[in-house]
C-alpha positions, 0 to 999 in steps of 0.5 A, spaced: 500 500 500 502 507 497 505 511 503 501 517 504 506 521 501 507 516 494 499 517 494 501 524 493 505 525 489 502 520 484 496 525 484 500 530 483 503 527 478 496 524 474 495 532 475 500 535 471 504 541 476 504 544 482 501 551 483 506 555 488 505 562 490 512 565 493 518 570 493 519 574 486 526 574 484 531 569 485 528 565 489 524 562 484 530 557 482 532 554 489 524 553 490 523 549 485 528 546 482 530 540 486 523 539 486 521 539 479 528 534 478 527 528 483 518 528 482 518 530 474 512 535 477 513 541 474 511 547 478 508 552 475 511 558 480 508 565 481 513 570 484 510 576 488 512 581 491 508 580 499 504 586 499 502 584 492 501 577 494 495 579 498 491 582 493 492 578 488 490 571 491 483 575 495 481 577 487 482 570 485 478 568 490 473 573 490 472 570 482 472 562 485 478 560 483 483 556 487 489 555 483 494 555 488 497 549 492 502 551 496 503 559 499 510 562 501 510 568 504 512 573 509 509 575 516 505 581 515 501 578 508 499 572 513 496 576 519 494 581 515 491 578 509 490 570 509 489 568 516 483 573 517 480 572 510 480 565 512 483 563 505 487 557 507 486 551 508 489 546 515 496 544 513 497 539 518 494 533 513 498 535 508 505 533 512 506 525 509 513 525 509 514 521 516 521 526 517 517 532 516 511 530 521 516 528 526 517 533 532 524 532 533 526 534 524 524 541 527 527 547 531 525 546 538 522 539 537 515 542 535 511 544 529 510 552 529 503 552 527 499 558 526 492 561 525 485 557 528 485 551 524 493 551 523 493 554 516 500 556 517 507 552 518 512 557 521 519 556 517 525 561 517 529 560 511 534 565 512 535 571 517 537 578 517 537 579 524 536 586 528 543 588 530 549 587 526 555 592 526 563 594 522 568 590 525 572 595 524 568 599 528 566 596 534 569 590 538 563 585 540 560 588 547 560 595 545 553 595 544 549 591 549 542 594 549 538 597 543 537 604 546 545 605 545 543 606 536 540 612 541 547 616 542 549 622 538 555 618 536 551 614 530 548 619 528 547 618 520 551 612 520 546 607 522 543 602 516 535 599 516 531 595 511 526 600 509 521 599 514 515 602 509 514 596 507 513 588 506 519 584 509 525 585 514 524 591 515 517 591 517 518 586 522 524 588 525 520 595 527 514 591 529 520 588 534 521 595 536 515 597 536 512 592 540 517 591 545 516 593 553 523 596 553 522 600 546 515 601 543 514 607 539 518 613 542 524 609 542 522 609 534 521 617 533 527 617 537 531 612 532 529 616 526 533 623 529 539 618 528 539 620 520 537 613 519 539 610 511 533 606 509 535 600 504 530 598 499 536 594 495 538 589 500 544 587 494 
């Protein structure tokens, strides 16, 4: 008798493709090539910015089109659009491989879900982090608190991901905003430090 995963692969081969909506740019090949090579199944990949993902999927749903099998996106689109609109199906039953279902295969020994019906699996394929420093300017331990960024010596010397759009900058500043030790006042003071906002991390 075929396993759940083998049955899923066979059904997908009969259908001919798997439809994935995910990040735009250079993310397509890493998310598709290995799968296509191993299973011989075409990935119909729609690359979108996180800010474009919500309106696109919402429009498809409003038109009665349920064409995406898998969605890979950032935190803000999930929390602002997909989970509130109940646009996603529960994912737990779709995790077919035994090693994927095994909590010990996951960071912290558990699969982290979001949504009231476990629609989302939380993964971090990469993390830029909240704070980096130039080792030519600082030594480890020179900065021990985010509040030290407000020191006048860092005026004009701070670079940050742009928090005005979806992405790591928004997540970083959301962390600042929600932190009881920082909050909106910290963000206002940080803005006075003539922070250079990056739109292109490369």
